[in-house]
PASEBA-1860 file (N, C-alpha, C; in nm, 3 decimals):
! residues 321
1> MNPVAQLT> -2.252/0.998/4.420/-2.256/0.860/4.372/-2.116/0.820/4.323 ~ -2.066/0.704/4.367/-1.933/0.661/4.327/-1.934/0.610/4.182 ~ -1.814/0.597/4.118/-1.808/0.558/3.977/-1.875/0.424/3.946 ~ -1.861/0.326/4.037/-1.921/0.194/4.013/-2.073/0.206/4.010 ~ -2.128/0.284/4.103/-2.273/0.303/4.106/-2.321/0.378/3.982 ~ -2.241/0.476/3.936/-2.278/0.549/3.815/-2.278/0.458/3.692 ~ -2.178/0.373/3.681/-2.173/0.280/3.568/-2.288/0.180/3.573 ~ -2.320/0.135/3.695/-2.432/0.041/3.710/-2.562/0.105/3.665
9> AWAHASSP> -2.584/0.230/3.708/-2.706/0.301/3.669/-2.711/0.323/3.518 ~ -2.594/0.358/3.460/-2.589/0.379/3.315/-2.617/0.251/3.239 ~ -2.563/0.137/3.286/-2.584/0.009/3.220/-2.731/-0.028/3.212 ~ -2.806/0.010/3.314/-2.949/-0.022/3.315/-3.033/0.081/3.239 ~ -2.990/0.209/3.241/-3.074/0.317/3.188/-3.045/0.353/3.042 ~ -2.927/0.322/2.990/-2.890/0.364/2.855/-2.970/0.286/2.751 ~ -2.981/0.344/2.633/-3.052/0.278/2.523/-2.970/0.159/2.474 ~ -3.034/0.061/2.413/-2.961/-0.056/2.362/-2.849/-0.018/2.265
17> TEFWLWTA> -2.879/0.077/2.176/-2.777/0.117/2.077/-2.655/0.176/2.146 ~ -2.680/0.271/2.237/-2.569/0.335/2.308/-2.491/0.234/2.389 ~ -2.561/0.147/2.463/-2.493/0.051/2.550/-2.405/-0.044/2.471 ~ -2.460/-0.104/2.365/-2.383/-0.204/2.292/-2.271/-0.142/2.210 ~ -2.288/-0.018/2.168/-2.177/0.049/2.099/-2.058/0.069/2.193 ~ -2.088/0.118/2.314/-1.980/0.139/2.412/-1.917/0.007/2.456 ~ -1.999/-0.094/2.477/-1.947/-0.223/2.520/-1.863/-0.287/2.410 ~ -1.909/-0.278/2.286/-1.830/-0.330/2.173/-1.699/-0.253/2.159
25> GLASASAV> -1.703/-0.122/2.185/-1.580/-0.043/2.181/-1.479/-0.088/2.285 ~ -1.527/-0.118/2.406/-1.438/-0.169/2.510/-1.378/-0.304/2.472 ~ -1.461/-0.391/2.415/-1.412/-0.522/2.374/-1.308/-0.509/2.262 ~ -1.334/-0.419/2.168/-1.238/-0.397/2.058/-1.107/-0.340/2.110 ~ -1.117/-0.244/2.202/-0.996/-0.186/2.262/-0.915/-0.293/2.335 ~ -0.986/-0.382/2.403/-0.919/-0.491/2.474/-0.842/-0.579/2.377 ~ -0.903/-0.613/2.263/-0.836/-0.697/2.164/-0.713/-0.629/2.105 ~ -0.726/-0.499/2.075/-0.612/-0.425/2.018/-0.498/-0.417/2.118
33> LFWFAFRQ> -0.530/-0.392/2.244/-0.427/-0.384/2.348/-0.357/-0.518/2.368 ~ -0.432/-0.627/2.357/-0.372/-0.760/2.368/-0.271/-0.783/2.256 ~ -0.310/-0.747/2.131/-0.218/-0.761/2.018/-0.095/-0.672/2.038 ~ -0.116/-0.547/2.081/-0.006/-0.453/2.096/0.091/-0.499/2.206 ~ 0.037/-0.557/2.313/0.122/-0.604/2.422/0.222/-0.708/2.373 ~ 0.175/-0.803/2.294/0.265/-0.907/2.246/0.356/-0.858/2.135 ~ 0.310/-0.760/2.058/0.397/-0.698/1.958/0.516/-0.631/2.026 ~ 0.490/-0.553/2.130/0.597/-0.485/2.202/0.689/-0.583/2.273
41> LRRGRLVE> 0.632/-0.689/2.330/0.713/-0.790/2.397/0.807/-0.858/2.297 ~ 0.755/-0.887/2.179/0.838/-0.950/2.076/0.952/-0.858/2.034 ~ 0.923/-0.730/2.022/1.029/-0.636/1.983/1.135/-0.624/2.093 ~ 1.090/-0.623/2.219/1.185/-0.618/2.328/1.278/-0.738/2.328 ~ 1.224/-0.855/2.299/1.306/-0.976/2.294/1.402/-0.975/2.176 ~ 1.356/-0.921/2.062/1.445/-0.909/1.947/1.565/-0.820/1.979 ~ 1.538/-0.708/2.045/1.645/-0.616/2.082/1.744/-0.684/2.175 ~ 1.695/-0.763/2.270/1.781/-0.831/2.367/1.858/-0.948/2.305
49> DTPTSLLR> 1.794/-1.020/2.213/1.851/-1.147/2.166/1.933/-1.138/2.039 ~ 1.917/-1.030/1.960/1.991/-1.019/1.835/2.132/-0.966/1.862 ~ 2.237/-1.040/1.824/2.374/-0.992/1.850/2.409/-0.873/1.762 ~ 2.491/-0.783/1.816/2.535/-0.665/1.740/2.640/-0.705/1.637 ~ 2.622/-0.659/1.514/2.717/-0.686/1.405/2.805/-0.564/1.383 ~ 2.928/-0.589/1.338/3.017/-0.483/1.293/3.006/-0.471/1.142 ~ 3.007/-0.349/1.093/2.986/-0.328/0.950/3.093/-0.394/0.864 ~ 3.214/-0.405/0.914/3.320/-0.465/0.832/3.297/-0.614/0.810
57> SAAQGFVE> 3.215/-0.677/0.897/3.193/-0.821/0.884/3.045/-0.858/0.889 ~ 2.956/-0.760/0.874/2.812/-0.787/0.886/2.763/-0.876/0.771 ~ 2.681/-0.974/0.806/2.621/-1.061/0.705/2.505/-0.988/0.638 ~ 2.474/-1.028/0.517/2.360/-0.973/0.446/2.232/-1.026/0.511 ~ 2.137/-0.937/0.538/2.012/-0.981/0.598/1.977/-0.903/0.722 ~ 1.902/-0.966/0.813/1.852/-0.900/0.933/1.963/-0.892/1.038 ~ 2.000/-0.768/1.077/2.113/-0.748/1.169/2.082/-0.637/1.269 ~ 2.163/-0.631/1.373/2.160/-0.522/1.470/2.289/-0.443/1.454
65> LRGMTGQF> 2.275/-0.309/1.442/2.391/-0.221/1.426/2.389/-0.111/1.531 ~ 2.506/-0.064/1.568/2.520/0.052/1.657/2.633/0.140/1.606 ~ 2.612/0.271/1.609/2.715/0.361/1.562/2.675/0.506/1.578 ~ 2.734/0.591/1.493/2.707/0.734/1.496/2.643/0.775/1.364 ~ 2.549/0.870/1.371/2.485/0.919/1.250/2.577/1.016/1.177 ~ 2.555/1.027/1.048/2.631/1.121/0.967/2.544/1.172/0.854 ~ 2.578/1.289/0.802/2.502/1.349/0.692/2.535/1.280/0.562 ~ 2.432/1.251/0.483/2.452/1.189/0.352/2.437/1.297/0.245
73> GQAPVLAP> 2.538/1.314/0.163/2.533/1.415/0.058/2.579/1.551/0.107 ~ 2.577/1.647/0.016/2.628/1.780/0.047/2.525/1.871/0.111 ~ 2.399/1.859/0.068/2.295/1.951/0.118/2.248/1.906/0.257 ~ 2.244/1.996/0.356/2.197/1.959/0.490/2.047/1.936/0.491 ~ 2.002/1.849/0.579/1.859/1.826/0.600/1.812/1.925/0.706 ~ 1.704/1.998/0.679/1.652/2.099/0.771/1.514/2.058/0.822 ~ 1.495/2.062/0.952/1.365/2.032/1.010/1.263/2.136/0.962 ~ 1.141/2.095/0.925/1.048/2.185/0.856/0.992/2.299/0.941
81> LTGMPCVW> 0.978/2.282/1.073/0.919/2.388/1.156/1.022/2.484/1.212 ~ 1.138/2.433/1.248/1.241/2.517/1.311/1.356/2.552/1.217 ~ 1.372/2.476/1.109/1.484/2.499/1.020/1.617/2.451/1.074 ~ 1.615/2.373/1.182/1.740/2.325/1.242/1.799/2.213/1.159 ~ 1.933/2.213/1.140/1.997/2.104/1.065/1.994/1.974/1.144 ~ 1.967/1.866/1.076/1.957/1.735/1.141/1.973/1.629/1.032 ~ 1.960/1.501/1.068/1.963/1.395/0.967/1.826/1.331/0.950 ~ 1.736/1.353/1.046/1.599/1.298/1.038/1.507/1.388/1.119
89> WRYRVEKR> 1.380/1.400/1.072/1.281/1.481/1.145/1.142/1.419/1.128 ~ 1.055/1.459/1.221/0.912/1.429/1.211/0.840/1.546/1.276 ~ 0.727/1.589/1.215/0.658/1.706/1.271/0.508/1.689/1.263 ~ 0.438/1.771/1.343/0.292/1.774/1.341/0.246/1.914/1.381 ~ 0.148/1.967/1.307/0.084/2.095/1.340/-0.062/2.066/1.369 ~ -0.111/2.111/1.487/-0.248/2.086/1.527/-0.317/2.217/1.563 ~ -0.449/2.219/1.550/-0.528/2.336/1.585/-0.633/2.297/1.688 ~ -0.648/2.382/1.788/-0.750/2.357/1.891/-0.882/2.413/1.840
97> SRDLGRSN> -0.980/2.324/1.823/-1.110/2.367/1.772/-1.220/2.280/1.830 ~ -1.343/2.324/1.811/-1.458/2.254/1.868/-1.477/2.120/1.798 ~ -1.499/2.015/1.877/-1.524/1.882/1.822/-1.655/1.880/1.746 ~ -1.656/1.806/1.639/-1.775/1.796/1.555/-1.891/1.737/1.635 ~ -2.002/1.809/1.638/-2.121/1.759/1.706/-2.122/1.782/1.856 ~ -2.015/1.844/1.910/-2.009/1.869/2.055/-1.977/2.016/2.076 ~ -2.077/2.095/2.100/-2.060/2.240/2.103/-1.970/2.286/2.217 ~ -1.964/2.211/2.326/-1.886/2.254/2.442/-1.756/2.176/2.458
105> SYGWHTLA> -1.720/2.097/2.358/-1.601/2.014/2.368/-1.497/2.060/2.266 ~ -1.374/2.078/2.312/-1.265/2.119/2.226/-1.157/2.011/2.223 ~ -1.089/2.002/2.110/-0.980/1.906/2.098/-0.877/1.954/1.997 ~ -0.766/1.881/1.988/-0.660/1.916/1.894/-0.679/1.835/1.766 ~ -0.683/1.905/1.653/-0.705/1.842/1.524/-0.585/1.868/1.433 ~ -0.534/1.762/1.373/-0.412/1.772/1.293/-0.438/1.846/1.161 ~ -0.355/1.947/1.135/-0.360/2.023/1.010/-0.254/1.976/0.911 ~ -0.138/1.942/0.963/-0.028/1.900/0.875/0.066/1.811/0.955
113> HGTSEELF> 0.127/1.718/0.887/0.227/1.632/0.951/0.317/1.573/0.845 ~ 0.431/1.525/0.884/0.523/1.466/0.788/0.639/1.399/0.859 ~ 0.704/1.308/0.787/0.819/1.235/0.839/0.929/1.233/0.733 ~ 1.049/1.261/0.773/1.162/1.264/0.681/1.188/1.126/0.622 ~ 1.218/1.123/0.493/1.261/1.001/0.426/1.401/1.019/0.367 ~ 1.472/1.124/0.414/1.607/1.150/0.366/1.704/1.044/0.418 ~ 1.797/1.004/0.332/1.899/0.907/0.372/2.000/0.974/0.464 ~ 2.058/0.893/0.555/2.171/0.941/0.635/2.268/0.826/0.654
121> LLNDGTGE> 2.382/0.853/0.716/2.488/0.753/0.732/2.492/0.697/0.873 ~ 2.537/0.573/0.884/2.568/0.511/1.014/2.711/0.462/1.007 ~ 2.792/0.507/1.100/2.934/0.469/1.106/2.962/0.409/1.242 ~ 3.014/0.284/1.243/3.042/0.218/1.372/3.192/0.207/1.400 ~ 3.274/0.278/1.323/3.419/0.275/1.344/3.489/0.170/1.261 ~ 3.414/0.070/1.212/3.472/-0.033/1.125/3.424/-0.018/0.981 ~ 3.323/0.064/0.962/3.268/0.082/0.829/3.152/0.180/0.832 ~ 3.092/0.200/0.715/2.985/0.298/0.702/2.879/0.243/0.608
129> CIVDPTGA> 2.752/0.269/0.641/2.644/0.229/0.551/2.542/0.341/0.542 ~ 2.457/0.334/0.439/2.351/0.432/0.418/2.223/0.381/0.481 ~ 2.160/0.464/0.563/2.034/0.428/0.630/1.918/0.494/0.557 ~ 1.820/0.411/0.518/1.694/0.462/0.463/1.589/0.449/0.574 ~ 1.548/0.560/0.639/1.459/0.551/0.755/1.313/0.527/0.722 ~ 1.278/0.516/0.594/1.139/0.497/0.555/1.080/0.372/0.620 ~ 0.971/0.390/0.691/0.903/0.276/0.753/0.958/0.234/0.887 ~ 1.053/0.309/0.942/1.114/0.269/1.069/1.028/0.310/1.188
137> DIVGAERV> 1.034/0.230/1.294/0.978/0.267/1.423/1.090/0.339/1.497 ~ 1.080/0.471/1.508/1.189/0.552/1.564/1.156/0.593/1.706 ~ 1.247/0.559/1.797/1.226/0.581/1.940/1.339/0.668/1.995 ~ 1.304/0.766/2.078/1.405/0.843/2.150/1.457/0.966/2.080 ~ 1.401/1.001/1.964/1.445/1.124/1.898/1.412/1.244/1.986 ~ 1.495/1.347/1.978/1.469/1.469/2.055/1.337/1.530/2.010 ~ 1.253/1.564/2.106/1.119/1.615/2.074/1.094/1.747/2.145 ~ 1.041/1.843/2.070/1.000/1.971/2.130/0.854/1.998/2.093
145> RWYGSTER> 0.782/2.060/2.184/0.642/2.096/2.159/0.621/2.238/2.210 ~ 0.555/2.321/2.129/0.528/2.457/2.170/0.399/2.504/2.103 ~ 0.355/2.624/2.139/0.224/2.674/2.098/0.238/2.812/2.034 ~ 0.138/2.847/1.952/0.141/2.978/1.889/0.004/3.015/1.835 ~ -0.001/3.130/1.768/-0.128/3.184/1.719/-0.141/3.177/1.568 ~ -0.042/3.119/1.499/-0.046/3.108/1.353/-0.023/2.963/1.313 ~ -0.071/2.929/1.191/-0.060/2.790/1.147/0.085/2.747/1.130 ~ 0.169/2.838/1.083/0.312/2.808/1.074/0.383/2.885/1.184
153> PPHGSAPR> 0.467/2.819/1.264/0.531/2.888/1.377/0.630/2.993/1.329 ~ 0.633/3.108/1.396/0.732/3.211/1.361/0.873/3.159/1.381 ~ 0.966/3.207/1.301/1.105/3.166/1.314/1.158/3.200/1.452 ~ 1.220/3.103/1.514/1.280/3.125/1.646/1.183/3.114/1.762 ~ 1.059/3.069/1.736/0.960/3.062/1.844/0.970/2.933/1.925 ~ 1.042/2.833/1.876/1.048/2.704/1.946/1.125/2.717/2.077 ~ 1.084/2.644/2.181/1.157/2.647/2.308/1.287/2.569/2.296 ~ 1.365/2.573/2.401/1.487/2.491/2.406/1.447/2.344/2.398
161> ARQGLLSL> 1.532/2.264/2.336/1.500/2.123/2.316/1.481/2.052/2.448 ~ 1.382/1.962/2.449/1.356/1.878/2.566/1.354/1.735/2.518 ~ 1.402/1.644/2.600/1.414/1.507/2.558/1.286/1.429/2.582 ~ 1.251/1.344/2.483/1.148/1.245/2.499/1.017/1.296/2.555 ~ 0.964/1.224/2.656/0.832/1.253/2.709/0.827/1.382/2.790 ~ 0.943/1.433/2.832/0.942/1.557/2.909/0.879/1.671/2.831 ~ 0.896/1.667/2.698/0.842/1.776/2.618/0.691/1.780/2.621 ~ 0.628/1.666/2.649/0.482/1.661/2.650/0.424/1.744/2.764
169> AFAGTGRY> 0.505/1.770/2.866/0.457/1.847/2.980/0.478/1.997/2.961 ~ 0.539/2.036/2.849/0.567/2.178/2.828/0.437/2.255/2.812 ~ 0.418/2.352/2.895/0.294/2.430/2.891/0.307/2.546/2.793 ~ 0.195/2.587/2.738/0.196/2.700/2.647/0.054/2.740/2.615 ~ 0.040/2.850/2.546/-0.092/2.897/2.508/-0.094/2.924/2.359 ~ -0.211/2.921/2.302/-0.228/2.946/2.160/-0.319/2.843/2.097 ~ -0.379/2.882/1.987/-0.472/2.792/1.918/-0.401/2.683/1.841 ~ -0.272/2.703/1.816/-0.197/2.606/1.737/-0.089/2.540/1.824
177> RYTEERIY> -0.070/2.411/1.800/0.031/2.335/1.873/0.126/2.272/1.772 ~ 0.257/2.289/1.797/0.359/2.239/1.706/0.443/2.133/1.779 ~ 0.470/2.023/1.712/0.556/1.919/1.766/0.659/1.882/1.661 ~ 0.784/1.877/1.702/0.890/1.841/1.609/0.989/1.748/1.678 ~ 1.026/1.642/1.608/1.126/1.547/1.657/1.245/1.549/1.563 ~ 1.365/1.533/1.620/1.486/1.541/1.537/1.593/1.442/1.585 ~ 1.668/1.389/1.490/1.792/1.317/1.516/1.903/1.397/1.448 ~ 2.010/1.422/1.521/2.115/1.512/1.472/2.233/1.435/1.414
185> NGDRIYGL> 2.309/1.505/1.332/2.437/1.455/1.284/2.530/1.435/1.405 ~ 2.585/1.314/1.419/2.674/1.283/1.531/2.606/1.218/1.649 ~ 2.474/1.194/1.642/2.405/1.124/1.750/2.441/0.976/1.748 ~ 2.446/0.916/1.865/2.458/0.770/1.872/2.324/0.709/1.832 ~ 2.330/0.601/1.757/2.205/0.540/1.710/2.215/0.388/1.712 ~ 2.103/0.328/1.747/2.089/0.182/1.748/1.993/0.145/1.636 ~ 2.023/0.038/1.564/1.935/-0.002/1.454/1.916/-0.152/1.449 ~ 1.795/-0.192/1.415/1.761/-0.333/1.394/1.684/-0.337/1.262
193> GWYHTRDG> 1.744/-0.398/1.159/1.680/-0.393/1.029/1.754/-0.477/0.926 ~ 1.736/-0.442/0.800/1.786/-0.523/0.688/1.910/-0.458/0.626 ~ 2.020/-0.532/0.628/2.148/-0.483/0.573/2.177/-0.557/0.443 ~ 2.202/-0.481/0.337/2.233/-0.546/0.210/2.318/-0.453/0.124 ~ 2.389/-0.510/0.031/2.478/-0.436/-0.059/2.417/-0.436/-0.198 ~ 2.409/-0.317/-0.258/2.355/-0.302/-0.392/2.461/-0.241/-0.483 ~ 2.459/-0.287/-0.608/2.555/-0.234/-0.705/2.501/-0.116/-0.784 ~ 2.375/-0.074/-0.750/2.317/0.042/-0.818/2.230/0.007/-0.936
201> SPGPGDMR> 2.238/-0.117/-0.984/2.153/-0.156/-1.096/2.015/-0.194/-1.045 ~ 1.908/-0.148/-1.110/1.774/-0.174/-1.060/1.736/-0.321/-1.071 ~ 1.675/-0.374/-0.967/1.622/-0.509/-0.969/1.479/-0.509/-1.019 ~ 1.419/-0.628/-1.028/1.280/-0.636/-1.076/1.186/-0.553/-0.990 ~ 1.113/-0.464/-1.051/1.016/-0.384/-0.979/1.073/-0.262/-0.909 ~ 1.207/-0.248/-0.904/1.267/-0.137/-0.831/1.230/-0.002/-0.891 ~ 1.235/0.008/-1.024/1.209/0.135/-1.090/1.065/0.179/-1.065 ~ 0.971/0.084/-1.074/0.830/0.116/-1.052/0.808/0.164/-0.909
209> RDLSELLR> 0.869/0.093/-0.812/0.852/0.131/-0.672/0.915/0.267/-0.643 ~ 1.037/0.288/-0.693/1.106/0.415/-0.669/1.032/0.532/-0.734 ~ 0.975/0.507/-0.851/0.899/0.613/-0.918/0.776/0.650/-0.836 ~ 0.707/0.551/-0.785/0.589/0.577/-0.703/0.626/0.656/-0.577 ~ 0.737/0.618/-0.513/0.780/0.686/-0.391/0.820/0.831/-0.420 ~ 0.890/0.854/-0.531/0.933/0.990/-0.565/0.813/1.079/-0.595 ~ 0.715/1.028/-0.668/0.596/1.107/-0.698/0.516/1.139/-0.573 ~ 0.510/1.043/-0.479/0.441/1.071/-0.352/0.512/1.182/-0.275
217> TWKRDRES> 0.644/1.181/-0.279/0.723/1.286/-0.212/0.693/1.422/-0.274 ~ 0.687/1.428/-0.405/0.657/1.554/-0.473/0.515/1.602/-0.441 ~ 0.421/1.511/-0.430/0.282/1.550/-0.400/0.270/1.617/-0.265 ~ 0.355/1.576/-0.168/0.346/1.633/-0.034/0.377/1.783/-0.034 ~ 0.463/1.826/-0.125/0.497/1.968/-0.137/0.418/2.025/-0.255 ~ 0.290/2.054/-0.230/0.199/2.094/-0.337/0.244/2.223/-0.404 ~ 0.295/2.318/-0.325/0.336/2.447/-0.383/0.447/2.428/-0.485 ~ 0.546/2.347/-0.452/0.657/2.323/-0.546/0.609/2.247/-0.668
225> LLERFDAD> 0.517/2.152/-0.647/0.463/2.075/-0.758/0.390/2.166/-0.857 ~ 0.309/2.258/-0.804/0.236/2.351/-0.892/0.333/2.446/-0.963 ~ 0.433/2.491/-0.890/0.529/2.584/-0.949/0.604/2.521/-1.066 ~ 0.633/2.392/-1.054/0.711/2.323/-1.158/0.626/2.278/-1.277 ~ 0.502/2.232/-1.250/0.429/2.162/-1.356/0.292/2.221/-1.390 ~ 0.244/2.322/-1.318/0.114/2.383/-1.350/0.134/2.487/-1.460 ~ 0.142/2.439/-1.584/0.177/2.527/-1.696/0.069/2.631/-1.725 ~ -0.059/2.597/-1.707/-0.166/2.693/-1.739/-0.207/2.778/-1.620
233> GDGRIDAG> -0.145/2.757/-1.503/-0.169/2.841/-1.387/-0.307/2.834/-1.328 ~ -0.378/2.720/-1.346/-0.514/2.711/-1.293/-0.520/2.653/-1.151 ~ -0.405/2.634/-1.091/-0.401/2.587/-0.952/-0.421/2.439/-0.933 ~ -0.412/2.362/-1.042/-0.424/2.218/-1.030/-0.338/2.151/-1.137 ~ -0.310/2.021/-1.113/-0.230/1.945/-1.209/-0.325/1.857/-1.290 ~ -0.341/1.888/-1.419/-0.429/1.806/-1.502/-0.353/1.685/-1.556 ~ -0.421/1.603/-1.637/-0.362/1.477/-1.684/-0.234/1.499/-1.763 ~ -0.235/1.598/-1.852/-0.116/1.625/-1.932/0.001/1.673/-1.848
241> EWEQARQA> -0.028/1.762/-1.753/0.078/1.814/-1.665/0.131/1.704/-1.574 ~ 0.041/1.613/-1.531/0.087/1.503/-1.446/0.179/1.408/-1.523 ~ 0.151/1.389/-1.651/0.239/1.305/-1.733/0.377/1.369/-1.745 ~ 0.381/1.503/-1.755/0.510/1.572/-1.757/0.585/1.552/-1.625 ~ 0.510/1.560/-1.513/0.572/1.537/-1.382/0.626/1.395/-1.372 ~ 0.549/1.300/-1.422/0.592/1.160/-1.419/0.720/1.141/-1.500 ~ 0.728/1.203/-1.618/0.847/1.190/-1.701/0.968/1.256/-1.634 ~ 0.944/1.369/-1.568/1.053/1.436/-1.495/1.104/1.347/-1.382
249> AVDELRRR> 1.012/1.275/-1.315/1.052/1.185/-1.208/1.134/1.068/-1.263 ~ 1.093/1.016/-1.381/1.170/0.908/-1.445/1.311/0.956/-1.479 ~ 1.322/1.076/-1.535/1.454/1.133/-1.568/1.539/1.150/-1.442 ~ 1.477/1.196/-1.332/1.549/1.215/-1.207/1.602/1.082/-1.154 ~ 1.520/0.978/-1.162/1.564/0.846/-1.115/1.677/0.791/-1.201 ~ 1.670/0.814/-1.331/1.778/0.768/-1.419/1.910/0.838/-1.388 ~ 1.903/0.970/-1.355/2.024/1.042/-1.316/2.082/0.984/-1.187 ~ 1.993/0.955/-1.093/2.039/0.897/-0.966/2.104/0.760/-0.990
257> RRKTLAAG> 2.044/0.679/-1.077/2.100/0.547/-1.107/2.240/0.560/-1.165 ~ 2.257/0.653/-1.260/2.388/0.671/-1.321/2.492/0.712/-1.217 ~ 2.453/0.801/-1.127/2.545/0.846/-1.022/2.581/0.731/-0.929 ~ 2.481/0.649/-0.894/2.505/0.536/-0.805/2.596/0.433/-0.870 ~ 2.573/0.404/-0.998/2.656/0.307/-1.068/2.801/0.355/-1.077 ~ 2.819/0.487/-1.096/2.954/0.542/-1.105/3.027/0.531/-0.971 ~ 2.952/0.538/-0.863/3.014/0.534/-0.730/3.048/0.393/-0.686 ~ 2.991/0.289/-0.753/3.020/0.151/-0.715/2.918/0.097/-0.616
265> PVDLFGKP> 2.940/-0.025/-0.566/2.845/-0.087/-0.471/2.827/-0.002/-0.345 ~ 2.703/-0.004/-0.292/2.676/0.070/-0.169/2.610/-0.023/-0.068 ~ 2.640/-0.001/0.060/2.581/-0.078/0.169/2.461/-0.002/0.223 ~ 2.347/-0.068/0.228/2.222/-0.006/0.269/2.165/-0.075/0.391 ~ 2.096/0.004/0.475/2.029/-0.048/0.594/1.889/0.011/0.596 ~ 1.787/-0.077/0.598/1.651/-0.026/0.590/1.549/-0.127/0.636 ~ 1.427/-0.110/0.585/1.314/-0.192/0.627/1.326/-0.333/0.572 ~ 1.312/-0.436/0.657/1.321/-0.574/0.609/1.208/-0.607/0.511
273> PDGRPFLL> 1.238/-0.683/0.406/1.133/-0.718/0.308/1.042/-0.830/0.357 ~ 1.078/-0.895/0.469/1.001/-1.011/0.516/0.905/-0.978/0.629 ~ 0.885/-0.849/0.658/0.787/-0.811/0.760/0.842/-0.800/0.900 ~ 0.969/-0.832/0.922/1.027/-0.817/1.056/1.043/-0.669/1.090 ~ 1.051/-0.636/1.221/1.056/-0.495/1.261/1.179/-0.421/1.209 ~ 1.160/-0.293/1.186/1.270/-0.202/1.152/1.273/-0.095/1.259 ~ 1.375/-0.098/1.345/1.383/-0.009/1.460/1.506/0.080/1.450 ~ 1.488/0.208/1.482/1.598/0.302/1.495/1.578/0.379/1.625
281> STRSQKQL> 1.684/0.395/1.703/1.669/0.463/1.831/1.799/0.530/1.873 ~ 1.784/0.648/1.935/1.899/0.715/1.995/1.920/0.667/2.138 ~ 1.834/0.579/2.188/1.851/0.520/2.320/1.945/0.400/2.311 ~ 1.999/0.360/2.425/2.084/0.243/2.429/2.000/0.116/2.412 ~ 2.067/0.006/2.386/1.998/-0.121/2.370/1.918/-0.156/2.496 ~ 1.977/-0.135/2.612/1.910/-0.165/2.739/1.788/-0.076/2.759 ~ 1.802/0.054/2.731/1.689/0.147/2.746/1.576/0.112/2.651 ~ 1.611/0.079/2.526/1.509/0.047/2.427/1.433/-0.080/2.466
289> SGIYRWTS> 1.505/-0.180/2.512/1.440/-0.303/2.557/1.345/-0.274/2.673 ~ 1.387/-0.188/2.766/1.302/-0.151/2.879/1.176/-0.079/2.835 ~ 1.187/0.009/2.734/1.070/0.080/2.683/0.968/-0.018/2.625 ~ 1.017/-0.112/2.545/0.925/-0.209/2.484/0.859/-0.298/2.590 ~ 0.936/-0.340/2.689/0.878/-0.426/2.793/0.778/-0.348/2.879 ~ 0.807/-0.221/2.908/0.715/-0.140/2.989/0.584/-0.117/2.914 ~ 0.593/-0.081/2.785/0.470/-0.058/2.709/0.392/-0.188/2.690 ~ 0.464/-0.301/2.683/0.395/-0.430/2.675/0.316/-0.458/2.802
297> AASLAGFL> 0.379/-0.434/2.918/0.311/-0.457/3.046/0.191/-0.364/3.062 ~ 0.208/-0.235/3.025/0.098/-0.139/3.037/-0.018/-0.177/2.944 ~ 0.013/-0.224/2.823/-0.092/-0.264/2.730/-0.164/-0.389/2.780 ~ -0.090/-0.480/2.841/-0.154/-0.601/2.895/-0.249/-0.565/3.009 ~ -0.207/-0.469/3.093/-0.296/-0.423/3.200/-0.421/-0.358/3.143 ~ -0.404/-0.279/3.037/-0.519/-0.217/2.972/-0.613/-0.320/2.911 ~ -0.554/-0.425/2.852/-0.635/-0.534/2.796/-0.722/-0.599/2.904 ~ -0.662/-0.627/3.019/-0.737/-0.691/3.128/-0.847/-0.600/3.180
305> LAGAASVW> -0.814/-0.470/3.195/-0.912/-0.375/3.248/-1.029/-0.355/3.152 ~ -0.998/-0.333/3.024/-1.105/-0.311/2.925/-1.189/-0.436/2.905 ~ -1.123/-0.552/2.902/-1.196/-0.677/2.886/-1.287/-0.705/3.004 ~ -1.235/-0.684/3.126/-1.317/-0.708/3.246/-1.435/-0.611/3.251 ~ -1.413/-0.485/3.210/-1.521/-0.387/3.212/-1.631/-0.424/3.114 ~ -1.594/-0.472/2.994/-1.696/-0.508/2.895/-1.776/-0.629/2.941 ~ -1.710/-0.728/3.003/-1.781/-0.847/3.053/-1.874/-0.808/3.169 ~ -1.824/-0.723/3.258/-1.902/-0.682/3.376/-2.026/-0.604/3.333
313> LTGLRLAG> -2.008/-0.508/3.240/-2.123/-0.429/3.194/-2.225/-0.517/3.121 ~ -2.176/-0.612/3.043/-2.269/-0.701/2.974/-2.349/-0.783/3.075 ~ -2.282/-0.831/3.178/-2.352/-0.906/3.284/-2.457/-0.823/3.352 ~ -2.424/-0.697/3.384/-2.521/-0.609/3.448/-2.643/-0.588/3.360 ~ -2.618/-0.565/3.231/-2.729/-0.537/3.139/-2.820/-0.657/3.125 ~ -2.762/-0.774/3.109/-2.843/-0.894/3.091/-2.918/-0.931/3.219 ~ -2.853/-0.909/3.333/-2.918/-0.939/3.461/-3.034/-0.846/3.487 ~ -3.021/-0.723/3.434/-3.127/-0.623/3.456/-3.237/-0.632/3.355
321> G> -3.226/-0.725/3.262/-3.330/-0.741/3.160/-3.314/-0.645/3.048
END
């Protein structure tokens, strides 16, 4: 029986609950794909239409920058799975296990993941600014994927680096799958985001926001948090210990403020406050625009296919009574 005949038979034979759940899922997927298609198209146009600024003359606000990455501060940033030095990383650890409620179906389930929020530098030859990658849509970072038998990969087990989507085809065996993306010191980088100069003095709400972000960062490293603040050794942070952690975070932020004020005004590049996209990519402007336009076209095709399928199945069901 061909696929069309199978779908026709299913549309007539399935229970009302099953049929309408699947049909509603197709309609929802169609709507999401429609939104995503125009989101990607808008980003592609922004990349094409926004002129590149030079740091020596860049206006405050939404700008496009191109340059080379550089390490910010003395301590190197190390990727969490491989320990390789870089300026930005993102990782994911997954385990192959049986899907809930499906005894014969296996899938990959995420055990741990994280994204670097460490600052790095962008230098375009006319000047230098500090990049805060928090909240960025990062495209084209070097990606490696490999497999193993333990939750944390053994040192030196990662394969040679593979670029972009090629790494997705890397074959391997093991119950655990590791994925790591990296941007290195000295990589060419393209950025579209918010450029502004700060004198280091906190603005309204800055201290509250920075405190919340710092505490979230500490929470991600539970072992270090317990080691520093679990005074009674019971394996958890109670209210009193959490207040100590909060005060330590306030003291840390005050030290950072004093250091920043001593250094003078700093130029920052980060996420726009007005909701416009924040993009960082090791690809060229032309390549990045092509990626956004291709994903827009593919999403639009998916929207048409999913929408047509939901309408067709609904027609079959209603015609069949």
